[in-house]
FISELO-233391 format. One record per atom (N, C-alpha, C): residue number from 1; x, y, z. Coordinates in steps of 0.02 Angstrom, whole numbers. Atoms other than C-alpha are relative to their C-alpha. Layout:
     i     east    north       up
   NUM        X        Y        Z
...
END
This chain:
     i     east    north       up
     1      -58      -55       -4
     1    -4088    -4858    -3288
     1      -27       61       41
     2       22      -58      -50
     2    -4207    -4739    -3196
     2        4      -21       70
     3       -6       15      -66
     3    -4211    -4854    -3051
     3       82        4       12
     4      -78       -8      -26
     4    -4010    -4860    -3050
     4        1       71       11
     5      -18      -52      -16
     5    -4009    -4676    -3059
     5      -21       15       85
     6       31       -3      -62
     6    -4126    -4673    -2898
     6       40      -25       46
     7      -53       34      -46
     7    -4012    -4786    -2803
     7       74       36        1
     8      -49      -36        9
     8    -3867    -4682    -2864
     8        0       61       41
     9       11      -54      -44
     9    -3930    -4534    -2786
     9        3      -14       61
    10       25       12      -71
    10    -4000    -4604    -2610
    10      105      -18        4
    11      -64       18      -42
    11    -3808    -4677    -2608
    11       52       61       -2
    12      -46      -66       -6
    12    -3721    -4500    -2639
    12      -27       23       50
    13       26      -44      -54
    13    -3835    -4434    -2518
    13       22      -20       74
    14      -21       32      -50
    14    -3766    -4562    -2390
    14      -55      -39       34
    15       44       60      -39
    15    -3909    -4679    -2365
    15        0      -64      -47
    16      -13       77       34
    16    -3849    -4844    -2419
    16      -28      -54       32
    17       40       66      -35
    17    -3951    -4945    -2284
    17      -68       22       20
    18       66      -24      -15
    18    -4126    -4944    -2237
    18       -5        2       62
    19       -2        4      -76
    19    -4087    -4972    -2056
    19       63       44       22
    20      -57      -34      -41
    20    -3954    -4859    -1953
    20        7      -18       70
    21       -7        3      -97
    21    -3897    -4880    -1773
    21      -22       73       13
    22        8      -67      -30
    22    -3913    -4675    -1761
    22      -34       27      -53
    23       33      -40       59
    23    -4034    -4549    -1851
    23       79       46      -24
    24      -49      -38       20
    24    -3931    -4445    -1967
    24      -27       34      -67
    25       17      -30       60
    25    -3953    -4310    -2080
    25       17      -14      -75
    26      -23       14       63
    26    -3978    -4344    -2259
    26       50       47      -38
    27      -38      -46       42
    27    -3918    -4193    -2343
    27       57       42       33
    28      -69      -25      -39
    28    -3794    -4145    -2202
    28       71      -41      -31
    29      -64       38       -9
    29    -3616    -4182    -2254
    29       35       -1       56
    30      -32       28      -58
    30    -3501    -4267    -2150
    30       53       66       23
    31      -38      -64      -34
    31    -3395    -4133    -2041
    31       62       -7      -35
    32      -83        1       22
    32    -3219    -4190    -2112
    32      -24       40      -84
    33       31      -23       62
    33    -3317    -4140    -2283
    33       -8       74      -19
    34       33      -72        9
    34    -3375    -3975    -2233
    34       53       51       13
    35      -63      -51        5
    35    -3266    -3833    -2295
    35       -4       64       64
    36        3      -38      -59
    36    -3355    -3720    -2162
    36       37       -2       67
    37      -28        9      -69
    37    -3290    -3815    -2020
    37       76      -17       -2
    38      -69        3       -2
    38    -3120    -3837    -2078
    38       37       55       61
    39      -32      -57      -47
    39    -3003    -3754    -1950
    39       37       63      -37
    40      -33      -61       46
    40    -2953    -3595    -2002
    40       68       27       29
    41      -60      -26      -17
    41    -2787    -3507    -1979
    41      -18       69       76
    42       29      -34      -43
    42    -2796    -3412    -1806
    42       49       69      -19
    43      -32      -68       22
    43    -2756    -3219    -1846
    43       41       23       63
    44      -53      -21      -42
    44    -2608    -3159    -1742
    44      -39       49       46
    45       24      -43      -37
    45    -2668    -3046    -1597
    45       18       80      -19
    46        5      -59       22
    46    -2697    -2865    -1653
    46       51       42       52
    47      -41      -45      -31
    47    -2552    -2742    -1578
    47      -49       56       26
    48       46      -69      -28
    48    -2623    -2611    -1458
    48       32       58      -28
    49      -33      -63       33
    49    -2623    -2443    -1540
    49       33       54       56
    50      -49      -57      -33
    50    -2489    -2319    -1481
    50      -49       49       28
    51       45      -40      -28
    51    -2578    -2199    -1369
    51       -4       61      -31
    52       28      -54       42
    52    -2654    -2028    -1443
    52       64       64       36
    53      -41      -65      -13
    53    -2524    -1869    -1429
    53      -39       26       67
    54       23      -46      -57
    54    -2547    -1762    -1278
    54      -50       44      -17
    55       47      -52       22
    55    -2638    -1635    -1374
    55      -65      -17      -18
    56       54       44        8
    56    -2763    -1761    -1426
    56      -48      -31       33
    57       39       39      -37
    57    -2812    -1847    -1281
    57      -52       62       27
    58       56      -23      -41
    58    -2964    -1796    -1178
    58       31       16       62
    59      -21      -30      -49
    59    -2931    -1671    -1062
    59      -47       -3       65
    60       45       -6      -55
    60    -2998    -1658     -873
    60      -22       91       10
    61       52      -70       -1
    61    -3122    -1509     -864
    61       51       40       56
    62      -36      -40      -27
    62    -3020    -1356     -815
    62      -47       38       63
    63       20      -32      -63
    63    -3070    -1276     -650
    63      -41       68      -26
    64       23      -57       33
    64    -3208    -1135     -704
    64        9       62       53
    65       -4      -64      -37
    65    -3154     -964     -637
    65      -62       26       33
    66       59      -38      -29
    66    -3268     -869     -519
    66      -13       65      -30
    67       20      -64       16
    67    -3367     -745     -589
    67        4       57       21
    68        0      -66      -27
    68    -3322     -576     -566
    68      -42       44        4
    69       53      -60       -3
    69    -3434     -439     -509
    69       34       66      -36
    70       -7      -38       33
    70    -3445     -275     -576
    70       65       46       21
    71      -57      -42      -23
    71    -3278     -170     -583
    71       -6       58       60
    72       18      -68      -52
    72    -3257      -52     -424
    72       44       65      -34
    73      -23      -75       14
    73    -3217      125     -481
    73       32       54       46
    74      -18      -58      -47
    74    -3113      252     -378
    74      -55       56        0
    75       50      -66       -5
    75    -3225      394     -309
    75       42       53       -4
    76      -52      -70      -15
    76    -3083      528     -296
    76       23      -12      -74
    77      -18      -32       70
    77    -3027      615     -455
    77       82      -34       10
    78      -83        1       11
    78    -2822      596     -424
    78      -18      -95       -7
    79      -10       74       13
    79    -2859      402     -401
    79      -48      -37      -59
    80       22        0       62
    80    -2973      379     -534
    80       39        7      -53
    81      -56      -23       69
    81    -2853      463     -668
    81       53      -74       12
    82      -47       47       -4
    82    -2729      341     -585
    82       -2      -76      -21
    83       30       53       14
    83    -2840      195     -598
    83        5      -25      -87
    84      -11        4       76
    84    -2863      221     -788
    84       57        3      -33
    85      -63       10       37
    85    -2684      231     -825
    85       38      -64        8
    86      -31       52      -23
    86    -2634       87     -731
    86      -32      -70       22
    87       35       54      -26
    87    -2759      -40     -670
    87      -25      -55      -70
    88      -10       35       59
    88    -2774     -196     -769
    88      -91      -16      -15
    89       82        5        8
    89    -2980     -216     -744
    89      -35       67      -27
    90       14      -47       14
    90    -3004      -43     -823
    90      -39      -21      -70
    91       29       35       61
    91    -3145      -72     -963
    91       18       33      -43
    92      -21      -22       53
    92    -3079      -56    -1127
    92       67        5       -2
    93      -62        2       -4
    93    -2912      -68    -1083
    93       48      -61      -31
    94      -24       59        3
    94    -2884     -246    -1137
    94       22       -2      -91
    95       -8       18       84
    95    -2856     -207    -1337
    95       62       28      -20
    96      -72      -25       24
    96    -2677     -120    -1330
    96       24        3       58
    97      -35       -6      -67
    97    -2551     -109    -1210
    97       11       73       13
    98      -11      -84      -11
    98    -2526       91    -1244
    98      -69       32       12
    99       54      -61      -32
    99    -2664      187    -1156
    99       -8       69      -11
   100       -1      -85       -7
   100    -2711      357    -1202
   100      -64       25       38
   101       41       -7      -54
   101    -2773      437    -1065
   101      -43       91       -6
   102       38      -68      -11
   102    -2877      592    -1028
   102       36       66       16
   103      -35      -42      -13
   103    -2820      773    -1026
   103      -36       64       23
   104       40      -73      -19
   104    -2874      918     -928
   104      -36        1       84
   105       23       -6      -76
   105    -2959      972     -756
   105      -81      -14       -9
   106       67       22       -5
   106    -3121      906     -691
   106      -44       83       17
   107       31      -64       14
   107    -3262     1044     -695
   107       22       61      -59
   108       -9      -46       59
   108    -3200     1111     -866
   108      -57       38      -30
   109       77      -18       40
   109    -3332     1214     -958
   109      -33      -46      -61
   110        2       43       42
   110    -3319     1084    -1081
   110       40      -65      -13
   111      -27       71        8
   111    -3292      901    -1108
   111       -1      -28      -75
   112      -26       46       52
   112    -3232      824    -1258
   112      -24      -65        0
   113        7       67        1
   113    -3284      640    -1268
   113       -9      -31      -52
   114       -3       68       42
   114    -3259      499    -1384
   114       -6      -65       28
   115        1       80      -37
   115    -3286      312    -1354
   115       65      -37      -11
   116      -72       33        4
   116    -3093      253    -1407
   116       33       55      -44
   117      -59      -32       37
   117    -2947      331    -1484
   117       -4       -5      -79
   118       -8        9       62
   118    -2924      349    -1673
   118       58      -37       -7
   119      -76       32       30
   119    -2776      244    -1748
   119       60       53       13
   120      -41      -69      -17
   120    -2677      414    -1752
   120       14       -6       84
   121      -11      -20      -67
   121    -2707      446    -1574
   121       34      -62       37
   122      -27       67      -36
   122    -2667      254    -1512
   122       81       -6      -27
   123      -78       -8       16
   123    -2500      281    -1609
   123       36       68       36
   124      -48      -49      -31
   124    -2456      443    -1550
   124      -13        3       91
   125       14        6      -63
   125    -2523      410    -1366
   125      -43       63       29
   126       31      -47      -19
   126    -2629      565    -1365
   126      -67        9      -40
   127       69      -13       21
   127    -2817      616    -1400
   127        2       40      -61
   128       -3      -30       57
   128    -2857      691    -1582
   128       70       24      -19
   129      -68       -3       21
   129    -2682      679    -1642
   129       -5       25      -77
   130        5      -19       91
   130    -2629      736    -1829
   130      -43       37      -19
   131       55      -53       43
   131    -2739      826    -1958
   131      -58      -13       25
   132       88      -16      -38
   132    -2895      770    -1864
   132        8       58       58
   133      -17      -38      -53
   133    -2833      849    -1715
   133        5       84      -26
   134       -2      -75       27
   134    -2796     1014    -1812
   134      -63       33      -24
   135       51      -38       15
   135    -2966     1011    -1876
   135      -53       -3       65
   136       14       -6      -65
   136    -3025      979    -1699
   136       -3       85       26
   137      -30      -73      -24
   137    -2942     1143    -1652
   137      -40       55      -52
   138       37      -43       20
   138    -3022     1248    -1780
   138      -83       -1        5
   139       58       13      -10
   139    -3182     1175    -1744
   139       -9       20       77
   140       15      -39      -62
   140    -3169     1240    -1556
   140       18       73       -2
   141       12      -64       24
   141    -3104     1406    -1625
   141      -46       28      -28
   142       59      -32       33
   142    -3253     1436    -1712
   142      -58        1       58
   143       33      -13      -62
   143    -3349     1425    -1543
   143       18       36       57
   144      -32      -40      -58
   144    -3233     1526    -1448
   144       42      -12       54
   145      -38       32      -48
   145    -3128     1406    -1353
   145       69      -39      -29
   146      -47       40       35
   146    -2969     1293    -1367
   146       -1      -60       56
   147      -13       74      -23
   147    -2920     1116    -1319
   147       24       10       75
   148      -27      -24      -76
   148    -2835     1193    -1173
   148      -45       24       50
   149       63      -26      -42
   149    -2996     1261    -1092
   149      -47      -65        9
   150       39       45       -6
   150    -3069     1090    -1111
   150       21      -67       32
   151      -27       62      -13
   151    -3065      921    -1047
   151       -7      -49      -49
   152       -2       54       55
   152    -3034      782    -1162
   152       23      -69       23
   153       -3       63      -27
   153    -3070      604    -1130
   153      -37      -39      -62
   154       48       64       25
   154    -3114      441    -1219
   154      -19      -49       34
   155       25       44      -58
   155    -3218      321    -1137
   155       34      -63        3
   156      -43       39       -9
   156    -3107      170    -1174
   156       78       28       -9
   157      -64      -30       -1
   157    -2919      206    -1158
   157       40      -41      -46
   158      -39       13       63
   158    -2882       93    -1299
   158      -46      -12      -51
   159       37        3       70
   159    -2950       59    -1473
   159      -13      -72      -12
   160       11       66       -9
   160    -3044     -103    -1497
   160       11      -11      -84
   161      -12       24       81
   161    -2992     -209    -1663
   161      -55       24      -45
   162       36      -26       50
   162    -3084     -124    -1822
   162      -54       48       47
   163       62      -49      -23
   163    -3175        5    -1699
   163      -50      -25       28
   164       67       23      -39
   164    -3302     -104    -1631
   164       11      -44       62
   165        7       42      -55
   165    -3340     -201    -1489
   165      -58      -36       17
   166       75       62       -7
   166    -3468     -345    -1422
   166      -33       25       68
   167       38      -32      -59
   167    -3602     -311    -1305
   167       23        1       77
   168      -21       -2      -92
   168    -3517     -362    -1147
   168       45       57       17
   169      -36      -55      -11
   169    -3392     -236    -1172
   169      -35       67       14
   170       49      -77      -21
   170    -3526      -94    -1192
   170      -35      -11       58
   171       18        7      -71
   171    -3596     -157    -1033
   171       30       42       44
   172      -73      -13      -66
   172    -3441     -111     -939
   172       17       61      -35
   173      -14      -54       42
   173    -3410       41    -1056
   173      -54       48       34
   174       61      -60      -27
   174    -3585      119     -991
   174       21       10       59
   175        5      -13      -66
   175    -3558       92     -816
   175       68       45       14
   176      -55      -44      -14
   176    -3373      183     -840
   176      -28       65      -26
   177       19      -69       12
   177    -3459      313     -940
   177      -45       43       43
   178       37      -45      -47
   178    -3579      388     -812
   178       38        3       80
   179      -54      -19      -66
   179    -3447      366     -670
   179       47       53      -29
   180      -37      -44       21
   180    -3331      453     -769
   180      -26       73       -8
   181       47      -66        0
   181    -3465      602     -797
   181       12       26       71
   182       12       -6      -76
   182    -3494      600     -612
   182       77       46       28
   183      -61      -30      -29
   183    -3308      647     -571
   183       17       55      -43
   184      -24      -50       42
   184    -3283      753     -720
   184      -48       70       18
   185       65      -68      -13
   185    -3427      880     -686
   185       11       43      -53
   186       -7      -56       63
   186    -3428      964     -854
   186      -48       37        5
   187       47      -32       16
   187    -3515     1105     -895
   187      -47      -21      -39
   188       49       15       54
   188    -3566     1055    -1061
   188       45      -60      -31
   189      -44       59       28
   189    -3521      894    -1163
   189       -4       22      -81
   190        9       11       62
   190    -3467      886    -1333
   190       24      -81      -11
   191      -13       68       25
   191    -3493      699    -1410
   191       31       -4      -66
   192      -30      -10       63
   192    -3385      669    -1550
   192       16      -95      -19
   193        9       69       37
   193    -3427      504    -1671
   193      -49      -17       28
   194       58       43       -7
   194    -3578      388    -1688
   194        3      -35       64
   195        0       58      -53
   195    -3526      267    -1546
   195      -15       29       59
   196        4      -38      -69
   196    -3516      386    -1398
   196      -76       29        5
   197       49      -13       12
   197    -3676      464    -1465
   197      -61      -47       34
   198       59       47      -12
   198    -3774      301    -1460
   198        4      -29       76
   199       -6       26      -71
   199    -3699      262    -1284
   199      -15       63       57
   200       26      -42      -40
   200    -3739      417    -1207
   200      -64       45        2
   201       57      -24        2
   201    -3879      485    -1277
   201      -69      -33      -34
   202       44       53       40
   202    -3964      336    -1366
   202      -21       22      -59
   203        4      -22       80
   203    -3966      411    -1535
   203       31      -14      -47
   204      -47       13       58
   204    -3902      383    -1700
   204       41       64      -15
   205      -18      -42       11
   205    -3785      519    -1757
   205      -25       57      -43
   206       42      -20       29
   206    -3892      583    -1888
   206      -65       24       24
   207       37      -27      -44
   207    -4024      602    -1770
   207       12       51       41
   208      -28      -65      -56
   208    -3926      726    -1669
   208       34       46      -32
   209      -24      -58       21
   209    -3895      844    -1790
   209      -41       40       -3
   210       29      -70      -12
   210    -3931     1018    -1758
   210      -30       -6       57
   211       55        2      -65
   211    -4008      972    -1585
   211       45        9       69
   212      -24        6      -59
   212    -3957     1024    -1416
   212      -31      -55       39
   213       16       66      -24
   213    -3954      865    -1329
   213      -11       13       89
   214        4      -26      -55
   214    -3994      869    -1145
   214      -11      -83       43
   215       -5       64      -26
   215    -3923      703    -1058
   215       -3        5       90
   216       20        5      -64
   216    -4008      652     -901
   216       61      -39       42
   217      -53       27      -56
   217    -3874      613     -752
   217      -16       18       61
   218       -2       -2      -73
   218    -3899      589     -570
   218      -45       75       19
   219       49      -40      -22
   219    -4053      682     -567
   219      -13       77      -30
   220      -13      -86       51
   220    -4003      848     -680
   220       14      -22      -63
   221      -10        5       75
   221    -3983      868     -862
   221       60       49      -17
   222      -64      -38       14
   222    -3814      911     -948
   222      -10       12      -80
   223       21      -20       69
   223    -3822     1016    -1119
   223       76      -54      -36
   224      -48       39       32
   224    -3732      912    -1250
   224      -18       23      -85
   225       18       10       70
   225    -3714      915    -1451
   225       51      -48      -24
   226      -16       58       22
   226    -3658      787    -1550
   226       37       16      -83
   227      -35      -10       81
   227    -3537      781    -1713
   227       50      -59       -9
   228      -28       59       16
   228    -3445      660    -1809
   228       89       13       18
   229      -69        9       -7
   229    -3261      624    -1788
   229       56       44      -38
   230      -26      -39       37
   230    -3140      749    -1845
   230       37      -41      -63
   231      -25       33       53
   231    -3053      590    -1950
   231      -55      -12      -61
   232       56       13       43
   232    -3225      543    -2033
   232      -12       73      -42
   233       29      -58       55
   233    -3254      740    -2082
   233       58       24      -39
   234      -59      -10       41
   234    -3064      751    -2159
   234      -23      -46      -58
   235       22       29       49
   235    -3130      597    -2263
   235      -61       15      -37
   236       59      -25       28
   236    -3303      663    -2289
   236       -9       73        5
   237       12      -68      -17
   237    -3300      846    -2297
   237      -65       35      -15
   238       81      -28       34
   238    -3486      863    -2370
   238      -26       -4       81
   239       37       16      -64
   239    -3530      807    -2170
   239       10       53       46
   240      -25      -57      -29
   240    -3434      968    -2106
   240      -63       52       10
   241       79      -41        4
   241    -3618     1073    -2126
   241      -15      -22       70
   242       33       33      -49
   242    -3685      942    -2015
   242       22       27       72
   243      -34      -11      -54
   243    -3554      972    -1878
   243       -4       64       20
   244       -1      -76      -17
   244    -3560     1161    -1893
   244      -69        4       21
   245       60      -17      -18
   245    -3750     1141    -1868
   245      -29       -9       77
   246       -8       27      -58
   246    -3723     1052    -1711
   246       33       58       51
   247      -50      -33      -27
   247    -3574     1162    -1651
   247      -20       73       27
   248       26      -80      -16
   248    -3663     1329    -1661
   248      -45        1       56
   249       48        6      -40
   249    -3783     1282    -1540
   249       23       11       83
   250      -34      -18      -65
   250    -3653     1315    -1398
   250        8       91       -1
   251        5      -59      -10
   251    -3648     1484    -1448
   251      -74       44       14
   252       82      -23      -24
   252    -3831     1529    -1407
   252        2       20       72
   253      -19      -31      -48
   253    -3831     1637    -1267
   253       57       15       29
   254      -69      -25      -37
   254    -3659     1685    -1252
   254       -6       81      -15
END
């Protein structure tokens, strides 16, 4: 029985003769019986996917615009005022279509300068409008002057979103600041608000309290004091004392 089982095994393995015409793999099943070699159905060719929408297709790189140099600012007073009112390249004019323009004449005894208009100013188209303007008038009266005797200006002619601008805008506004002061030629300078104090005097507003500042400009020095904006003083009346500490410095020597 054992011998018979050996013979049956060799027969199943395909070895049923001692000598064959050609060598064969004993354990390799015939191709006809190999399921792996059976013909497989040919999958139909996949349809080409539709093209992507134009918005999602790779776009050719756009031509990079040439970098503009520094904005050229008019050296004449009248031309400068017209430029502030109309020219699209005025730094700080890009945030709103309505521009709030300076009021007054060059060479005024006192120039009031803020960084940009307040929300009420932007709405009304005039600097220091509404209740904040009334408080400013009272502050000027306390030092013996009126806004009609002053030159009023904001460095930027529109208000940036949230009252903040980025470093690139600050650099352009810095050039505008010194050009504006050159043409305005004020006798003294009242800096209104922390932003303009940092730009013009390089100080934080609390550090400027009660100090007569000297702004270096074109080889000379311009007397200046700094106060918080009237809008902030209305919201925080406790800061009015600090504003008065600075304003009264203008009364010295009168």
